[in-house]
N, C-alpha and C positions, 0 to 999 in steps of 0.2 A: 615914632620916637619912644624909646624905652625910658620911662621915668622911674626913678627910684626915690622913695620917700625918706624923710628923716627917721621915721620909725624903723625902716629896714636898715638904714645906716647904723642906728643905735643897736639893733640886734646883731649886726655883723661885728660892730665894735666890741660888744659884750662877749661874743664868741672868741674874738681875737684878744680879749682882755686888754683893750685899749680905751683909755679915757679920752673922750672928745668933748670939747665945748660945743654949745649950740651953733656958734659961728663955723666951727670946723665940720660939724655935721651937715650944715647947709652946703659948704664947699664940697665935701665928699659926695653928697647926693648929686650935685651937678656933675662932678668929675666922673663918678661911676655911671651916671646916666649917659654921658657922652661916650664912654667906653662901650656900653651896651648898645648904643645907637650905631656905633661904628661896626660892631659885630653883626648887627642887623643888616647893615649895608653889605657886608661880606657874604651873608647868607643869600643875597640876591644874585651873586655872580654865577654865571652858567659855567659849570666845570664838567659838563657831561662829555665833552670831547677831550678832556685832559686825562691822560693815562696815569694812574697811580704808580709811583715808583718810590718804594720805601727806602731802598738803598741804591744810591747812584753808582756805587762801586761793586755791583753784584757780579761783574765779570772778573774781578780780581781773584787771584788764587792765593790761598794761605801757604806761605813759604816757611812757616815755623815747623820745627821738628816735632815728632810725636813725643808725648810724655813718656818717660821711662819709669818703671816701677822702682821706687826708692827702697834701698835695702835697710832693714832695721837691725841688721847684724852689727855688732860693735866693730869699729875700724881697728886696724892692727895697732895703732898708737893710743887707743882709748885708755888702756890700763896705765900707761906712762903718764898721760895727761891727768887722770884722776889722782895719781899718786902725788902730783905736783900741786894740786888744789888744796887750799887751806882746810876746806870742809866739804864732804860729799855725803850723799844720801841716796840709796837705791840706784847706784850707778850714774848719778848726776852730780854736777858741781852745785853745792848749795850756796846761794847768794842772799843778801839782805832783801827783805820785802820791799817792793816798789810802791805798793798801794797802801799798806798798813805801816805807819811810822812806828807803831808800838813794838813790832816784831823785828 
């Protein structure tokens, strides 16, 4: 049986910045102990004849298209669009700041 102490629960609670009462610490010690006990039981299971299979869909084929290189050349209507914008800067439409309310 994996037993966990109130001191260990206190340390874990401090790391997680959780305030626990003494009653909660006792409850957590029991619950965490039972979880660790269950994990110990799983360690005893013989998996030597089980084949590891990370991806059950390994035989599927990717049907997505290849990525195309994006053009950084201005589109033919870029100049028209920029002329319609209320304010531009360096070839872009200038908008109000989203993160800074001051600007």
